[in-house]
KEBAZA-867071 format. One record per residue: x, y negated, z of N, C-alpha, C in turn; residue in three letters; residue number from 0. Coordinates in steps of 0.05 Angstrom, whole numbers, plus 5000, padded with zeros to 4 digits. Layout:
KEBAZA-867071
@nx:X, ny:Y, nz:Z, cax:X, cay:Y, caz:Z, cx:X, cy:Y, cz:Z, fise:ala, finu:NUM $
...
***
This chain:
KEBAZA-867071
@nx:5098, ny:5252, nz:5332, cax:5080, cay:5234, caz:5318, cx:5089, cy:5231, cz:5289, fise:met, finu:0 $
@nx:5069, ny:5231, nz:5270, cax:5073, cay:5230, caz:5241, cx:5075, cy:5197, cz:5236, fise:thr, finu:1 $
@nx:5094, ny:5186, nz:5225, cax:5093, cay:5161, caz:5214, cx:5075, cy:5163, cz:5190, fise:asp, finu:2 $
@nx:5062, ny:5135, nz:5184, cax:5044, cay:5131, caz:5165, cx:5056, cy:5140, cz:5136, fise:leu, finu:3 $
@nx:5081, ny:5130, nz:5133, cax:5092, cay:5137, caz:5104, cx:5099, cy:5167, cz:5102, fise:his, finu:4 $
@nx:5095, ny:5183, nz:5123, cax:5102, cay:5211, caz:5119, cx:5072, cy:5228, cz:5113, fise:asp, finu:5 $
@nx:5053, ny:5214, nz:5115, cax:5027, cay:5228, caz:5110, cx:5027, cy:5238, cz:5081, fise:leu, finu:6 $
@nx:5017, ny:5262, nz:5076, cax:5017, cay:5274, caz:5051, cx:4987, cy:5267, cz:5037, fise:leu, finu:7 $
@nx:4987, ny:5261, nz:5013, cax:4961, cay:5258, caz:5001, cx:4954, cy:5287, cz:4987, fise:thr, finu:8 $
@nx:4928, ny:5285, nz:4986, cax:4921, cay:5318, caz:4975, cx:4895, cy:5310, cz:4957, fise:arg, finu:9 $
@nx:4888, ny:5332, nz:4938, cax:4865, cay:5334, caz:4922, cx:4842, cy:5335, cz:4939, fise:asn, finu:10 $
@nx:4820, ny:5327, nz:4931, cax:4796, cay:5327, caz:4945, cx:4780, cy:5354, cz:4945, fise:asp, finu:11 $
@nx:4791, ny:5375, nz:4935, cax:4779, cay:5404, caz:4933, cx:4758, cy:5402, cz:4917, fise:asn, finu:12 $
@nx:4752, ny:5381, nz:4902, cax:4728, cay:5379, caz:4881, cx:4736, cy:5375, cz:4857, fise:lys, finu:13 $
@nx:4764, ny:5377, nz:4848, cax:4773, cay:5372, caz:4824, cx:4780, cy:5341, cz:4818, fise:gly, finu:14 $
@nx:4781, ny:5328, nz:4842, cax:4789, cay:5299, caz:4836, cx:4817, cy:5295, cz:4833, fise:gly, finu:15 $
@nx:4824, ny:5271, nz:4826, cax:4854, cay:5264, caz:4819, cx:4867, cy:5261, cz:4846, fise:lys, finu:16 $
@nx:4893, ny:5270, nz:4846, cax:4909, cay:5265, caz:4869, cx:4915, cy:5233, cz:4878, fise:arg, finu:17 $
@nx:4911, ny:5228, nz:4900, cax:4917, cay:5199, caz:4906, cx:4945, cy:5195, cz:4914, fise:met, finu:18 $
@nx:4960, ny:5184, nz:4898, cax:4990, cay:5182, caz:4907, cx:4995, cy:5155, cz:4921, fise:glu, finu:19 $
@nx:5010, ny:5162, nz:4947, cax:5017, cay:5140, caz:4961, cx:5033, cy:5118, cz:4950, fise:lys, finu:20 $
@nx:5026, ny:5094, nz:4959, cax:5042, cay:5070, caz:4950, cx:5043, cy:5046, cz:4972, fise:phe, finu:21 $
@nx:5060, ny:5028, nz:4965, cax:5062, cay:5004, caz:4988, cx:5059, cy:4980, cz:4971, fise:trp, finu:22 $
@nx:5049, ny:4961, nz:4986, cax:5041, cay:4932, caz:4974, cx:5054, cy:4915, cz:4996, fise:ile, finu:23 $
@nx:5067, ny:4889, nz:4986, cax:5078, cay:4869, caz:5004, cx:5061, cy:4845, cz:5002, fise:ile, finu:24 $
@nx:5058, ny:4832, nz:5024, cax:5043, cay:4807, caz:5029, cx:5062, cy:4788, cz:5044, fise:phe, finu:25 $
@nx:5062, ny:4764, nz:5035, cax:5080, cay:4743, caz:5050, cx:5061, cy:4725, cz:5065, fise:val, finu:26 $
@nx:5064, ny:4722, nz:5092, cax:5049, cay:4706, caz:5109, cx:5045, cy:4678, cz:5097, fise:asp, finu:27 $
@nx:5020, ny:4666, nz:5100, cax:5016, cay:4635, caz:5095, cx:5021, cy:4633, cz:5060, fise:his, finu:28 $
@nx:5014, ny:4648, nz:5048, cax:5014, cay:4648, caz:5016, cx:4985, cy:4654, cz:5007, fise:thr, finu:29 $
@nx:4983, ny:4652, nz:4982, cax:4957, cay:4660, caz:4969, cx:4957, cy:4690, cz:4963, fise:asp, finu:30 $
@nx:4978, ny:4703, nz:4972, cax:4981, cay:4731, caz:4966, cx:4995, cy:4741, cz:4936, fise:gly, finu:31 $
@nx:4991, ny:4721, nz:4918, cax:5004, cay:4725, caz:4893, cx:4997, cy:4753, cz:4880, fise:gly, finu:32 $
@nx:5012, ny:4761, nz:4861, cax:5006, cay:4784, caz:4848, cx:5016, cy:4810, cz:4871, fise:arg, finu:33 $
@nx:5001, ny:4830, nz:4869, cax:5008, cay:4854, caz:4884, cx:5014, cy:4875, cz:4868, fise:his, finu:34 $
@nx:5041, ny:4883, nz:4869, cax:5052, cay:4908, caz:4854, cx:5051, cy:4933, cz:4871, fise:tyr, finu:35 $
@nx:5048, ny:4955, nz:4861, cax:5051, cay:4981, caz:4873, cx:5078, cy:4989, cz:4875, fise:arg, finu:36 $
@nx:5089, ny:4993, nz:4895, cax:5117, cay:5003, caz:4901, cx:5114, cy:5036, cz:4904, fise:his, finu:37 $
@nx:5123, ny:5053, nz:4889, cax:5118, cay:5078, caz:4890, cx:5135, cy:5094, cz:4914, fise:glu, finu:38 $
@nx:5157, ny:5078, nz:4920, cax:5172, cay:5090, caz:4944, cx:5176, cy:5069, cz:4964, fise:thr, finu:39 $
@nx:5180, ny:5079, nz:4992, cax:5183, cay:5059, caz:5012, cx:5207, cy:5045, cz:5009, fise:leu, finu:40 $
@nx:5230, ny:5056, nz:5000, cax:5251, cay:5044, caz:4995, cx:5253, cy:5022, cz:4976, fise:glu, finu:41 $
@nx:5237, ny:5026, nz:4955, cax:5236, cay:5005, caz:4934, cx:5220, cy:4981, cz:4945, fise:lys, finu:42 $
@nx:5198, ny:4984, nz:4965, cax:5179, cay:4966, caz:4974, cx:5196, cy:4949, cz:4993, fise:ala, finu:43 $
@nx:5215, ny:4964, nz:5010, cax:5232, cay:4949, caz:5030, cx:5253, cy:4927, cz:5017, fise:gln, finu:44 $
@nx:5264, ny:4938, nz:4992, cax:5283, cay:4922, caz:4980, cx:5268, cy:4897, cz:4971, fise:val, finu:45 $
@nx:5246, ny:4900, nz:4960, cax:5228, cay:4878, caz:4950, cx:5219, cy:4858, cz:4973, fise:glu, finu:46 $
@nx:5209, ny:4871, nz:4994, cax:5205, cay:4858, caz:5019, cx:5229, cy:4837, cz:5027, fise:ala, finu:47 $
@nx:5251, ny:4850, nz:5030, cax:5273, cay:4836, caz:5036, cx:5280, cy:4811, cz:5017, fise:glu, finu:48 $
@nx:5279, ny:4820, nz:4990, cax:5282, cay:4797, caz:4969, cx:5266, cy:4774, cz:4973, fise:arg, finu:49 $
@nx:5238, ny:4782, nz:4978, cax:5218, cay:4760, caz:4979, cx:5223, cy:4743, cz:5005, fise:leu, finu:50 $
@nx:5230, ny:4756, nz:5027, cax:5238, cay:4740, caz:5054, cx:5259, cy:4720, cz:5051, fise:ser, finu:51 $
@nx:5279, ny:4724, nz:5031, cax:5303, cay:4708, caz:5028, cx:5298, cy:4686, cz:5010, fise:leu, finu:52 $
@nx:5275, ny:4685, nz:4996, cax:5269, cay:4665, caz:4976, cx:5265, cy:4639, cz:4995, fise:leu, finu:53 $
@nx:5273, ny:4618, nz:4982, cax:5277, cay:4592, caz:4996, cx:5250, cy:4583, cz:5008, fise:thr, finu:54 $
@nx:5230, ny:4585, nz:4991, cax:5202, cay:4577, caz:5001, cx:5190, cy:4598, cz:5020, fise:glu, finu:55 $
@nx:5198, ny:4621, nz:5026, cax:5191, cay:4640, caz:5047, cx:5208, cy:4640, cz:5072, fise:asn, finu:56 $
@nx:5231, ny:4627, nz:5074, cax:5245, cay:4626, caz:5097, cx:5229, cy:4620, cz:5121, fise:ile, finu:57 $
@nx:5229, ny:4636, nz:5140, cax:5214, cay:4634, caz:5168, cx:5185, cy:4647, cz:5166, fise:gly, finu:58 $
@nx:5177, ny:4655, nz:5142, cax:5149, cay:4666, caz:5139, cx:5155, cy:4697, cz:5145, fise:lys, finu:59 $
@nx:5133, ny:4710, nz:5157, cax:5132, cay:4739, caz:5160, cx:5124, cy:4752, cz:5131, fise:arg, finu:60 $
@nx:5139, ny:4776, nz:5126, cax:5131, cay:4789, caz:5101, cx:5123, cy:4816, cz:5113, fise:val, finu:61 $
@nx:5099, ny:4824, nz:5102, cax:5086, cay:4848, caz:5112, cx:5088, cy:4869, cz:5091, fise:tyr, finu:62 $
@nx:5092, ny:4894, nz:5101, cax:5092, cay:4916, caz:5082, cx:5071, cy:4933, cz:5087, fise:leu, finu:63 $
@nx:5050, ny:4939, nz:5069, cax:5023, cay:4953, caz:5075, cx:5028, cy:4980, cz:5060, fise:phe, finu:64 $
@nx:5017, ny:5000, nz:5073, cax:5019, cay:5027, caz:5060, cx:4991, cy:5036, cz:5054, fise:ala, finu:65 $
@nx:4984, ny:5044, nz:5031, cax:4952, cay:5054, caz:5025, cx:4950, cy:5080, cz:5039, fise:cys, finu:66 $
@nx:4927, ny:5077, nz:5055, cax:4921, cay:5101, caz:5075, cx:4892, cy:5113, cz:5061, fise:ile, finu:67 $
@nx:4882, ny:5100, nz:5042, cax:4857, cay:5111, caz:5032, cx:4847, cy:5096, cz:5008, fise:gly, finu:68 $
@nx:4825, ny:5104, nz:4997, cax:4812, cay:5086, caz:4973, cx:4784, cy:5092, cz:4976, fise:arg, finu:69 $
@nx:4766, ny:5077, nz:4963, cax:4740, cay:5083, caz:4959, cx:4729, cy:5076, cz:4930, fise:cys, finu:70 $
@nx:4706, ny:5087, nz:4925, cax:4698, cay:5081, caz:4896, cx:4668, cy:5081, cz:4901, fise:lys, finu:71 $
@nx:4656, ny:5059, nz:4887, cax:4626, cay:5058, caz:4887, cx:4617, cy:5069, cz:4859, fise:ala, finu:72 $
@nx:4608, ny:5094, nz:4861, cax:4592, cay:5105, caz:4834, cx:4564, cy:5098, cz:4832, fise:glu, finu:73 $
@nx:4549, ny:5104, nz:4854, cax:4525, cay:5096, caz:4862, cx:4523, cy:5098, cz:4892, fise:ser, finu:74 $
@nx:4509, ny:5082, nz:4902, cax:4506, cay:5086, caz:4935, cx:4503, cy:5113, cz:4945, fise:pro, finu:75 $
@nx:4514, ny:5124, nz:4965, cax:4533, cay:5107, caz:4981, cx:4562, cy:5107, cz:4972, fise:pro, finu:76 $
@nx:4577, ny:5088, nz:4982, cax:4606, cay:5087, caz:4976, cx:4618, cy:5114, cz:4986, fise:val, finu:77 $
@nx:4638, ny:5123, nz:4971, cax:4656, cay:5146, caz:4978, cx:4682, cy:5141, cz:4985, fise:lys, finu:78 $
@nx:4688, ny:5148, nz:5007, cax:4718, cay:5144, caz:5018, cx:4736, cy:5168, cz:5016, fise:trp, finu:79 $
@nx:4759, ny:5165, nz:5008, cax:4781, cay:5189, caz:5008, cx:4806, cy:5178, cz:5025, fise:glu, finu:80 $
@nx:4809, ny:5190, nz:5046, cax:4834, cay:5186, caz:5063, cx:4845, cy:5211, cz:5068, fise:ile, finu:81 $
@nx:4871, ny:5212, nz:5059, cax:4888, cay:5235, caz:5065, cx:4888, cy:5242, cz:5093, fise:pro, finu:82 $
@nx:4889, ny:5268, nz:5102, cax:4893, cay:5278, caz:5126, cx:4919, cy:5289, cz:5132, fise:lys, finu:83 $
***
C-alpha cells in the first residue's frame, strides 16, 4: 500500500504547473493560527513536535495534514487536481 506522503505529484498534461506536495499542522482546540507550508515531512514532524511541547498545547492533539489536491475556480465549474 502507498502511504499518502509517498504519492507523486504530476503535471496535468495540459501545460499546467506542477503541484508540489506539502504538509500543514493544526493544533486541536485552537483557532488554527497561521498555517505554514512545510516542504518536507521531516520538517513538518519537527514543527509538530515543537508545537506539542509548548505549555499552552500540553495535552492537545497536534495534527499533520498532507495536501492531496487543490481546486481553482476560474469560472464554473470548479476544477480539481488530485495526484494519482
